[in-house]
VOMARBA-897672 format. One line per field, with one value per atom (N, C-alpha, C): residue number from 0; residue in three letters; atom name; x, y, z. Coordinates in steps of 0.1 Angstrom, whole numbers, plus 5000, padded with zeros to 4 digits. Layout:
miba c(NUM_...)
lose c(ALA_...)
bamar c(CA_...)
c1 c(X_...)
c2 c(Y_...)
c3 c(Z_...)
//
This chain:
miba c(0_0_0_1_1_1_2_2_2_3_3_3_4_4_4_5_5_5_6_6_6_7_7_7_8_8_8_9_9_9_10_10_10_11_11_11_12_12_12_13_13_13_14_14_14_15_15_15_16_16_16_17_17_17_18_18_18_19_19_19_20_20_20_21_21_21_22_22_22_23_23_23_24_24_24_25_25_25_26_26_26_27_27_27_28_28_28_29_29_29_30_30_30_31_31_31_32_32_32_33_33_33_34_34_34_35_35_35_36_36_36_37_37_37_38_38_38_39_39_39_40_40_40_41_41_41_42_42_42_43_43_43_44_44_44_45_45_45_46_46_46_47_47_47_48_48_48_49_49_49_50_50_50_51_51_51_52_52_52_53_53_53_54_54_54_55_55_55_56_56_56_57_57_57_58_58_58_59_59_59_60_60_60_61_61_61_62_62_62_63_63_63_64_64_64_65_65_65_66_66_66_67_67_67_68_68_68_69_69_69_70_70_70_71_71_71_72_72_72_73_73_73_74_74_74_75_75_75_76_76_76_77_77_77_78_78_78_79_79_79_80_80_80_81_81_81_82_82_82_83_83_83_84_84_84_85_85_85_86_86_86_87_87_87_88_88_88_89_89_89_90_90_90_91_91_91_92_92_92_93_93_93_94_94_94_95_95_95_96_96_96_97_97_97_98_98_98_99_99_99_100_100_100_101_101_101_102_102_102_103_103_103_104_104_104_105_105_105_106_106_106_107_107_107_108_108_108_109_109_109_110_110_110_111_111_111_112_112_112_113_113_113_114_114_114_115_115_115_116_116_116_117_117_117_118_118_118_119_119_119_120_120_120_121_121_121_122_122_122_123_123_123_124_124_124_125_125_125_126_126_126_127_127_127_128_128_128_129_129_129_130_130_130_131_131_131_132_132_132_133_133_133_134_134_134_135_135_135_136_136_136_137_137_137_138_138_138_139_139_139_140_140_140_141_141_141_142_142_142_143_143_143_144_144_144_145_145_145_146_146_146_147_147_147_148_148_148_149_149_149_150_150_150_151_151_151_152_152_152_153_153_153_154_154_154_155_155_155_156_156_156_157_157_157_158_158_158_159_159_159_160_160_160_161_161_161_162_162_162_163_163_163_164_164_164_165_165_165_166_166_166_167_167_167_168_168_168_169_169_169_170_170_170_171_171_171_172_172_172_173_173_173_174_174_174_175_175_175_176_176_176_177_177_177_178_178_178_179_179_179_180_180_180_181_181_181_182_182_182_183_183_183_184_184_184_185_185_185_186_186_186_187_187_187_188_188_188_189_189_189_190_190_190_191_191_191)
lose c(UNK_UNK_UNK_UNK_UNK_UNK_UNK_UNK_UNK_UNK_UNK_UNK_UNK_UNK_UNK_UNK_UNK_UNK_UNK_UNK_UNK_UNK_UNK_UNK_UNK_UNK_UNK_UNK_UNK_UNK_UNK_UNK_UNK_UNK_UNK_UNK_UNK_UNK_UNK_UNK_UNK_UNK_UNK_UNK_UNK_UNK_UNK_UNK_UNK_UNK_UNK_UNK_UNK_UNK_UNK_UNK_UNK_UNK_UNK_UNK_UNK_UNK_UNK_UNK_UNK_UNK_UNK_UNK_UNK_UNK_UNK_UNK_UNK_UNK_UNK_UNK_UNK_UNK_UNK_UNK_UNK_UNK_UNK_UNK_UNK_UNK_UNK_UNK_UNK_UNK_UNK_UNK_UNK_UNK_UNK_UNK_UNK_UNK_UNK_UNK_UNK_UNK_UNK_UNK_UNK_UNK_UNK_UNK_UNK_UNK_UNK_UNK_UNK_UNK_UNK_UNK_UNK_UNK_UNK_UNK_UNK_UNK_UNK_UNK_UNK_UNK_UNK_UNK_UNK_UNK_UNK_UNK_UNK_UNK_UNK_UNK_UNK_UNK_UNK_UNK_UNK_UNK_UNK_UNK_UNK_UNK_UNK_UNK_UNK_UNK_UNK_UNK_UNK_UNK_UNK_UNK_UNK_UNK_UNK_UNK_UNK_UNK_UNK_UNK_UNK_UNK_UNK_UNK_UNK_UNK_UNK_UNK_UNK_UNK_UNK_UNK_UNK_UNK_UNK_UNK_UNK_UNK_UNK_UNK_UNK_UNK_UNK_UNK_UNK_UNK_UNK_UNK_UNK_UNK_UNK_UNK_UNK_UNK_UNK_UNK_UNK_UNK_UNK_UNK_UNK_UNK_UNK_UNK_UNK_UNK_UNK_UNK_UNK_UNK_UNK_UNK_UNK_UNK_UNK_UNK_UNK_UNK_UNK_UNK_UNK_UNK_UNK_UNK_UNK_UNK_UNK_UNK_UNK_UNK_UNK_UNK_UNK_UNK_UNK_UNK_UNK_UNK_UNK_UNK_UNK_UNK_UNK_UNK_UNK_UNK_UNK_UNK_UNK_UNK_UNK_UNK_UNK_UNK_UNK_UNK_UNK_UNK_UNK_UNK_UNK_UNK_UNK_UNK_UNK_UNK_UNK_UNK_UNK_UNK_UNK_UNK_UNK_UNK_UNK_UNK_UNK_UNK_UNK_UNK_UNK_UNK_UNK_UNK_UNK_UNK_UNK_UNK_UNK_UNK_UNK_UNK_UNK_UNK_UNK_UNK_UNK_UNK_UNK_UNK_UNK_UNK_UNK_UNK_UNK_UNK_UNK_UNK_UNK_UNK_UNK_UNK_UNK_UNK_UNK_UNK_UNK_UNK_UNK_UNK_UNK_UNK_UNK_UNK_UNK_UNK_UNK_UNK_UNK_UNK_UNK_UNK_UNK_UNK_UNK_UNK_UNK_UNK_UNK_UNK_UNK_UNK_UNK_UNK_UNK_UNK_UNK_UNK_UNK_UNK_UNK_UNK_UNK_UNK_UNK_UNK_UNK_UNK_UNK_UNK_UNK_UNK_UNK_UNK_UNK_UNK_UNK_UNK_UNK_UNK_UNK_UNK_UNK_UNK_UNK_UNK_UNK_UNK_UNK_UNK_UNK_UNK_UNK_UNK_UNK_UNK_UNK_UNK_UNK_UNK_UNK_UNK_UNK_UNK_UNK_UNK_UNK_UNK_UNK_UNK_UNK_UNK_UNK_UNK_UNK_UNK_UNK_UNK_UNK_UNK_UNK_UNK_UNK_UNK_UNK_UNK_UNK_UNK_UNK_UNK_UNK_UNK_UNK_UNK_UNK_UNK_UNK_UNK_UNK_UNK_UNK_UNK_UNK_UNK_UNK_UNK_UNK_UNK_UNK_UNK_UNK_UNK_UNK_UNK_UNK_UNK_UNK_UNK_UNK_UNK_UNK_UNK_UNK_UNK_UNK_UNK_UNK_UNK_UNK_UNK_UNK_UNK_UNK_UNK_UNK_UNK_UNK_UNK_UNK_UNK_UNK_UNK_UNK_UNK_UNK_UNK_UNK_UNK_UNK_UNK_UNK_UNK_UNK_UNK_UNK_UNK_UNK_UNK_UNK_UNK_UNK_UNK_UNK_UNK_UNK_UNK_UNK_UNK_UNK_UNK_UNK_UNK_UNK_UNK_UNK_UNK_UNK_UNK_UNK_UNK_UNK_UNK_UNK_UNK_UNK_UNK_UNK_UNK_UNK_UNK_UNK_UNK_UNK_UNK_UNK_UNK_UNK_UNK_UNK_UNK_UNK_UNK_UNK_UNK_UNK_UNK_UNK_UNK_UNK_UNK_UNK_UNK_UNK_UNK_UNK_UNK_UNK_UNK_UNK_UNK_UNK_UNK_UNK_UNK_UNK_UNK_UNK_UNK_UNK_UNK_UNK_UNK_UNK_UNK_UNK_UNK_UNK_UNK_UNK_UNK_UNK_UNK)
bamar c(N_CA_C_N_CA_C_N_CA_C_N_CA_C_N_CA_C_N_CA_C_N_CA_C_N_CA_C_N_CA_C_N_CA_C_N_CA_C_N_CA_C_N_CA_C_N_CA_C_N_CA_C_N_CA_C_N_CA_C_N_CA_C_N_CA_C_N_CA_C_N_CA_C_N_CA_C_N_CA_C_N_CA_C_N_CA_C_N_CA_C_N_CA_C_N_CA_C_N_CA_C_N_CA_C_N_CA_C_N_CA_C_N_CA_C_N_CA_C_N_CA_C_N_CA_C_N_CA_C_N_CA_C_N_CA_C_N_CA_C_N_CA_C_N_CA_C_N_CA_C_N_CA_C_N_CA_C_N_CA_C_N_CA_C_N_CA_C_N_CA_C_N_CA_C_N_CA_C_N_CA_C_N_CA_C_N_CA_C_N_CA_C_N_CA_C_N_CA_C_N_CA_C_N_CA_C_N_CA_C_N_CA_C_N_CA_C_N_CA_C_N_CA_C_N_CA_C_N_CA_C_N_CA_C_N_CA_C_N_CA_C_N_CA_C_N_CA_C_N_CA_C_N_CA_C_N_CA_C_N_CA_C_N_CA_C_N_CA_C_N_CA_C_N_CA_C_N_CA_C_N_CA_C_N_CA_C_N_CA_C_N_CA_C_N_CA_C_N_CA_C_N_CA_C_N_CA_C_N_CA_C_N_CA_C_N_CA_C_N_CA_C_N_CA_C_N_CA_C_N_CA_C_N_CA_C_N_CA_C_N_CA_C_N_CA_C_N_CA_C_N_CA_C_N_CA_C_N_CA_C_N_CA_C_N_CA_C_N_CA_C_N_CA_C_N_CA_C_N_CA_C_N_CA_C_N_CA_C_N_CA_C_N_CA_C_N_CA_C_N_CA_C_N_CA_C_N_CA_C_N_CA_C_N_CA_C_N_CA_C_N_CA_C_N_CA_C_N_CA_C_N_CA_C_N_CA_C_N_CA_C_N_CA_C_N_CA_C_N_CA_C_N_CA_C_N_CA_C_N_CA_C_N_CA_C_N_CA_C_N_CA_C_N_CA_C_N_CA_C_N_CA_C_N_CA_C_N_CA_C_N_CA_C_N_CA_C_N_CA_C_N_CA_C_N_CA_C_N_CA_C_N_CA_C_N_CA_C_N_CA_C_N_CA_C_N_CA_C_N_CA_C_N_CA_C_N_CA_C_N_CA_C_N_CA_C_N_CA_C_N_CA_C_N_CA_C_N_CA_C_N_CA_C_N_CA_C_N_CA_C_N_CA_C_N_CA_C_N_CA_C_N_CA_C_N_CA_C_N_CA_C_N_CA_C_N_CA_C_N_CA_C_N_CA_C_N_CA_C_N_CA_C_N_CA_C_N_CA_C_N_CA_C_N_CA_C_N_CA_C_N_CA_C_N_CA_C_N_CA_C_N_CA_C_N_CA_C_N_CA_C_N_CA_C_N_CA_C_N_CA_C_N_CA_C_N_CA_C_N_CA_C)
c1 c(3980_3984_3985_3979_3979_3991_3998_4009_4008_4008_4006_3995_3983_3971_3974_3984_3985_3986_3980_3978_3987_3997_4007_4006_3993_3989_4000_4003_4009_4022_4030_4046_4052_4064_4074_4079_4082_4082_4098_4106_4120_4120_4112_4115_4109_4100_4096_4107_4113_4124_4135_4142_4149_4143_4133_4125_4129_4121_4125_4137_4146_4160_4167_4166_4168_4164_4150_4143_4148_4150_4158_4170_4180_4194_4191_4181_4178_4176_4167_4164_4173_4181_4194_4204_4210_4216_4212_4198_4193_4196_4188_4195_4211_4217_4230_4237_4231_4236_4230_4217_4209_4213_4224_4232_4244_4249_4262_4270_4268_4279_4278_4290_4291_4287_4283_4279_4289_4301_4310_4312_4303_4305_4294_4301_4291_4287_4295_4292_4280_4280_4270_4256_4255_4245_4239_4248_4244_4237_4242_4236_4223_4218_4206_4195_4201_4193_4185_4194_4187_4176_4168_4158_4148_4143_4133_4124_4113_4100_4095_4094_4090_4081_4072_4061_4068_4070_4074_4065_4069_4059_4050_4051_4042_4040_4040_4034_4046_4042_4051_4064_4076_4088_4091_4099_4105_4117_4128_4143_4145_4151_4153_4168_4173_4186_4199_4198_4208_4207_4196_4196_4189_4185_4177_4160_4155_4141_4131_4121_4114_4105_4104_4095_4081_4072_4059_4056_4049_4048_4036_4030_4014_4022_4013_4010_3999_4002_3992_3989_3974_3973_3962_3963_3955_3940_3931_3919_3908_3912_3905_3911_3913_3923_3918_3906_3902_3906_3907_3908_3923_3930_3942_3944_3935_3937_3943_3953_3954_3952_3947_3944_3952_3953_3961_3952_3959_3953_3956_3970_3974_3984_3985_3997_4006_4020_4026_4031_4031_4037_4049_4061_4074_4076_4069_4071_4063_4053_4045_4046_4056_4058_4045_4034_4021_4015_4007_3999_3989_3981_3967_3960_3953_3944_3931_3931_3921_3911_3899_3887_3890_3899_3902_3911_3917_3929_3921_3926_3921_3933_3933_3944_3950_3939_3941_3954_3956_3965_3979_3980_3992_3997_3993_3997_4000_4008_4012_4003_3992_3984_3975_3975_3968_3974_3988_3999_4004_4005_4012_4026_4032_4047_4052_4061_4070_4080_4082_4092_4105_4118_4129_4130_4124_4123_4116_4105_4097_4102_4114_4117_4125_4127_4132_4147_4154_4169_4177_4179_4184_4197_4206_4218_4224_4210_4213_4222_4223_4231_4245_4251_4263_4264_4276_4277_4284_4289_4297_4309_4316_4329_4332_4322_4320_4321_4313_4309_4322_4328_4338_4353_4352_4364_4362_4349_4347_4350_4347_4351_4365_4373_4386_4393_4389_4394_4391_4378_4378_4385_4388_4398_4414_4416_4429_4433_4422_4422_4423_4412_4417_4430_4435_4448_4459_4458_4468_4466_4457_4453_4459_4456_4460_4478_4483_4497_4503_4497_4502_4502_4492_4489_4502_4503_4512_4527_4530_4541_4547_4537_4537_4539_4532_4537_4549_4555_4567_4576_4576_4584_4585_4572_4574_4581_4578_4586_4599_4604_4620_4625_4620_4624_4625_4615_4616_4629_4629_4640_4653_4656_4669_4671_4658_4661_4667_4660_4662_4679_4681_4696_4706_4702_4711_4713_4701_4703_4710_4706_4716_4731_4737_4750_4755_4748_4751_4753_4746_4744_4758_4762_4775_4789_4787_4799_4799_4788_4788_4797_4792_4796_4808_4817_4830_4839_4830_4840_4838_4829_4829_4838_4841_4849_4867_4868_4879_4883_4874_4876_4880_4872_4879_4890_4891_4908_4919_4916_4926_4927_4916_4917_4923_4921_4925_4942_4943_4959_4966_4962_4969_4970)
c2 c(8459_8448_8439_8428_8419_8410_8409_8398_8393_8380_8377_8382_8383_8389_8406_8412_8426_8434_8446_8453_8462_8465_8472_8486_8487_8500_8498_8510_8510_8510_8502_8499_8507_8512_8520_8513_8518_8510_8506_8513_8510_8499_8498_8488_8473_8474_8465_8459_8465_8463_8457_8462_8457_8442_8441_8431_8418_8420_8411_8408_8417_8414_8405_8408_8399_8385_8381_8372_8364_8370_8364_8360_8367_8362_8348_8350_8338_8326_8327_8316_8308_8319_8313_8304_8312_8307_8294_8290_8281_8272_8273_8262_8256_8268_8264_8256_8258_8249_8236_8235_8223_8212_8220_8211_8208_8211_8207_8219_8228_8239_8250_8258_8267_8279_8284_8298_8310_8308_8315_8314_8307_8303_8314_8325_8337_8336_8330_8329_8319_8311_8298_8308_8313_8319_8329_8339_8346_8340_8328_8321_8316_8314_8309_8321_8332_8345_8347_8343_8345_8335_8340_8330_8327_8334_8328_8338_8330_8341_8336_8343_8340_8351_8349_8357_8367_8381_8391_8397_8406_8412_8421_8425_8434_8424_8414_8404_8397_8391_8383_8390_8386_8389_8382_8386_8378_8385_8378_8379_8374_8379_8377_8370_8365_8357_8364_8377_8385_8389_8384_8390_8400_8409_8420_8417_8426_8424_8427_8422_8428_8439_8449_8460_8460_8464_8465_8482_8489_8502_8506_8520_8524_8539_8542_8558_8561_8576_8583_8594_8598_8610_8619_8630_8640_8640_8636_8633_8644_8650_8659_8673_8681_8691_8701_8703_8713_8708_8693_8687_8683_8681_8677_8662_8655_8641_8634_8624_8613_8599_8595_8580_8572_8561_8550_8550_8552_8550_8541_8533_8525_8516_8504_8497_8488_8489_8480_8470_8457_8445_8439_8439_8438_8421_8413_8400_8396_8400_8400_8408_8421_8431_8433_8439_8444_8453_8464_8473_8467_8475_8476_8489_8491_8505_8502_8509_8514_8523_8520_8527_8543_8549_8564_8568_8563_8565_8573_8585_8595_8598_8592_8594_8606_8619_8631_8636_8630_8635_8632_8621_8614_8616_8626_8626_8643_8645_8660_8664_8660_8666_8677_8689_8701_8709_8704_8714_8724_8735_8746_8747_8744_8742_8758_8760_8773_8772_8779_8778_8786_8783_8789_8804_8809_8824_8829_8826_8833_8832_8825_8826_8838_8842_8857_8852_8863_8862_8863_8853_8852_8856_8861_8863_8878_8888_8900_8911_8907_8915_8909_8900_8896_8883_8885_8875_8863_8853_8840_8846_8852_8860_8869_8875_8884_8876_8867_8858_8849_8843_8837_8845_8856_8865_8869_8872_8874_8862_8850_8837_8837_8837_8836_8846_8857_8870_8866_8860_8856_8846_8836_8827_8829_8839_8846_8850_8858_8866_8858_8850_8840_8834_8830_8823_8833_8842_8853_8857_8858_8862_8849_8837_8828_8826_8826_8828_8838_8852_8861_8855_8852_8845_8838_8826_8817_8820_8830_8836_8842_8853_8858_8852_8839_8832_8824_8819_8815_8825_8836_8848_8852_8852_8852_8841_8830_8818_8818_8823_8823_8833_8845_8857_8852_8846_8841_8831_8820_8812_8820_8828_8838_8843_8853_8856_8848_8836_8829_8824_8823_8816_8827_8838_8849_8851_8850_8853_8841_8831_8818_8819_8825_8828_8842_8851_8863_8856_8849_8844_8835_8826_8821_8829_8840_8851_8860_8863_8868_8860_8847_8839_8838_8837_8833_8847_8858_8874_8872_8868_8868_8862_8850_8840_8845_8851_8857_8868_8875_8887_8883_8874_8866_8862_8855_8850_8859_8869_8881_8886_8890_8893_8887_8872_8864_8861_8862_8862_8873_8886_8899_8898)
c3 c(8863_8860_8874_8875_8885_8887_8897_8900_8914_8916_8929_8938_8932_8935_8943_8936_8941_8927_8929_8916_8917_8905_8907_8897_8891_8880_8869_8862_8850_8855_8847_8848_8840_8844_8834_8825_8809_8799_8802_8808_8811_8821_8830_8839_8831_8823_8816_8808_8799_8793_8800_8812_8819_8825_8830_8834_8823_8810_8799_8794_8797_8794_8804_8816_8827_8825_8823_8822_8808_8796_8787_8791_8797_8803_8810_8821_8830_8823_8811_8805_8795_8789_8782_8792_8803_8812_8818_8821_8824_8814_8803_8792_8790_8792_8790_8800_8812_8824_8824_8820_8820_8806_8797_8788_8792_8802_8808_8806_8802_8800_8811_8813_8825_8824_8833_8832_8827_8826_8819_8807_8801_8787_8779_8779_8772_8762_8750_8737_8736_8744_8743_8748_8759_8766_8757_8750_8739_8728_8724_8713_8717_8727_8733_8733_8735_8736_8718_8710_8696_8693_8680_8675_8689_8696_8706_8709_8717_8718_8732_8739_8753_8760_8772_8777_8788_8783_8791_8801_8809_8817_8808_8797_8792_8779_8777_8765_8760_8746_8740_8737_8740_8734_8724_8713_8704_8697_8696_8695_8681_8669_8657_8657_8647_8644_8649_8647_8654_8667_8676_8688_8692_8680_8679_8684_8694_8696_8688_8684_8674_8683_8677_8681_8676_8688_8684_8690_8679_8681_8676_8687_8684_8677_8667_8665_8669_8678_8684_8677_8677_8671_8682_8680_8686_8683_8688_8684_8686_8699_8706_8706_8697_8701_8711_8713_8724_8739_8741_8754_8754_8742_8741_8742_8737_8743_8729_8731_8723_8722_8712_8709_8699_8703_8693_8680_8667_8657_8649_8651_8644_8650_8648_8655_8645_8650_8640_8650_8642_8649_8646_8651_8644_8640_8646_8644_8631_8630_8617_8606_8609_8601_8593_8602_8599_8605_8598_8604_8606_8617_8621_8622_8614_8616_8621_8634_8644_8639_8643_8638_8639_8647_8647_8639_8630_8619_8610_8609_8596_8587_8576_8567_8564_8566_8562_8571_8584_8592_8589_8581_8581_8563_8556_8544_8541_8529_8525_8518_8516_8506_8514_8505_8513_8523_8524_8534_8522_8526_8518_8519_8510_8508_8505_8513_8508_8503_8491_8483_8490_8485_8490_8485_8476_8475_8482_8489_8497_8511_8516_8529_8532_8541_8549_8545_8544_8543_8558_8565_8579_8583_8571_8570_8576_8576_8583_8575_8562_8552_8551_8558_8560_8547_8537_8531_8536_8529_8534_8535_8527_8532_8541_8544_8555_8568_8567_8578_8583_8572_8573_8579_8576_8580_8596_8598_8615_8622_8617_8625_8628_8614_8616_8624_8622_8631_8646_8649_8661_8668_8661_8661_8663_8654_8654_8668_8670_8682_8696_8695_8709_8708_8698_8698_8702_8697_8703_8717_8721_8736_8745_8741_8749_8747_8735_8734_8743_8742_8752_8766_8771_8783_8788_8779_8783_8782_8772_8770_8784_8789_8798_8813_8815_8825_8823_8810_8813_8815_8811_8813_8830_8832_8850_8857_8853_8860_8857_8846_8843_8851_8851_8861_8875_8881_8894_8897_8887_8889_8890_8881_8880_8891_8896_8909_8921_8922_8932_8930_8920_8917_8920_8918_8918_8934_8940_8956_8965_8955_8963_8959_8946_8947_8954_8955_8963_8978_8983_8995_8997_8987_8989_8991_8979_8979_8993_8998_9010_9023_9025_9032_9031_9016_9016_9020_9014_9021_9036_9042_9058_9062_9057_9062_9058_9049_9045_9052_9057_9065_9080_9084_9098_9098_9087_9089_9085_9081_9081_9092_9100_9115_9125_9122_9131_9131_9117_9115_9119_9121_9125_9140)
//
């Protein structure tokens, strides 16, 4: 791609989309301000983004009446299996809602004719001999075991906190009684 006499090579498609979205916003904002409205009128700016076509960085960009972009898609197929090369074999144009088949298109690659379909009876049993009820029992047992372990953990933690609080309260009470006892002993000695 050549812009301002500089060659940029291939541009990331996400950057193309971001550039085109920013350009669409700028065009709608410019029209809104030109018609005497403010840039804070989001509904008007959004309305001006709908039903329009403009030239973006990667080509023509068209928006429908809902504000959705018409997409153009290419179907690629591996044309050389030894080299692993892909070529575009079909293009879809969203604005025209049409397909364009290219010379490399081979309809045999895109049909279900000739493919061997495996019936359900031929598929191997992947249950390893476990029935649905056995599997349900294993899952329910695992969930109950997990719930039991978690409840044991929380009950034990709550019990430990309760014991620590009781011990601290008893130490506080014993300290008060010891102080009262020492005070009464001193008062008895001082009175004598």
